[in-house]
N, C-alpha and C positions, 0 to 999 in steps of 0.2 A: 393408739399412738400415745406415747408419753410426751408431755410437754416439759414438765420438770417435776422433780421429787426432792423433798427435803427430809433428811434423816438426822437424828440426833446421835451424838457420840460423846463418850466419856473422856476421850483423849484426842483432841483435834490434830495434834502433831502425828500421832500414830495413824489416825484415819487418813490424813493427807498422804502419808507415805503409802499406805495400803492401796488407796484408790488410784494414785499416780502409777503404781506398778501394775496392779491387777487389770486396769482398764486400758493400758497402753495398746494391747492387741486389737482393741476396738477403735483406735485412733483418738481416744480421749486424753485430754491433758487438763491440768488445773488452769483455768482461764482467768479466774478472778478470785481475789481474796480481800476480805474486810476484817483484818485482825482485831480492830476495836470492837467488833461484834462477835468474834469467834466463828466466822462463817467463811467457807470457801466454795467456789463453784467450779464444776468440772463439765466438760462437754467436748463436742467435735463439730467441725464445719461451722465454727463461729458462734455457736449458741451453747451457753451453759444450761444444762437441763438436770444436773444432779448437784444438789447443795447439801453440804454437811454443816451441822450446827453443833458447836462444842458446849452446849448448855446442859449436857447430861442425857442419860438414857432412861426412858420410862418404859417403853415396850419394844419388842422386836419389830423391825420393819422388814418388808419384802419389796423387792424391786426386780423387774425383769428388763434386761437390755436386749435389743435386737442385734444379731450378728449377721454379717454378709455371707458367711459360709461356715462349714463345720470346723475348719482350721482356726477360725477366730474364736469359736467356743472353746476348743481345746487349748488355745493360747491363753485365754482368760483363766481357765482352770489352773493351768500350770503356773502362770505368773501370780495368780492369787494365792496359791499355796505357798509359793516362795516368798511372798510378801507378808506372810503371817496369817492368812486365812485358814480355815479348817474345812475339810470335806463335808459336804451336805448332799452329795449326789454327783458321782463321776460323769464325765461327758458320755452321752449316749442317747439313743432314741427313746422317747417316752410315748409308746404307741397307745397307752391308756389315755393320753391327752388328744393327740391326733397322729395319723400315720407318719408324717414327716417332722414331728416335733423333736428336734435334736437339741439337747440342753445340758448344762452343767450348773451345779449349785454349790455355793460356798457360804460359810458363815464368816462375816468380817470380824475384826477384832472385838466388836461389841456384841456379837451374836446375831446380827441381822442376816436374814436369808437373802443372798444376792444370786440372781440367776442370769444366765446369758442363753438365749435361744436363737436357733436358726430354723426357720420353717422351710424344710427341704422339699422342693417340688418333686424330686426323684429319689426317695429314700432307698438306700441300698440294703436295708435290713427289714 
């Protein structure tokens, strides 16, 4: 389970726009912002668990979000591409991980590897 993750960005405005659009299919919104520190928090169900920090990028980060179903994974991928992300793995089963591992991967505007996964109890493929 992920409690929270903080990732750095080179452009806080661009990152806020990307995450607002890309994570909407998961029910995420920008919940908090501290402009004086260049920080914004995103989450769902009343808890911010993804924080972006505008102090610059040092290394690529990776984060995986849980999805409630395959359509949420697909929605993330489509919305993320439209928001300026780049393909890093189209939605589909990753049987090499586990039989029901249905995921999609995008690079965000700073090149971080962002994944959304649904652990399908009844994989169709």
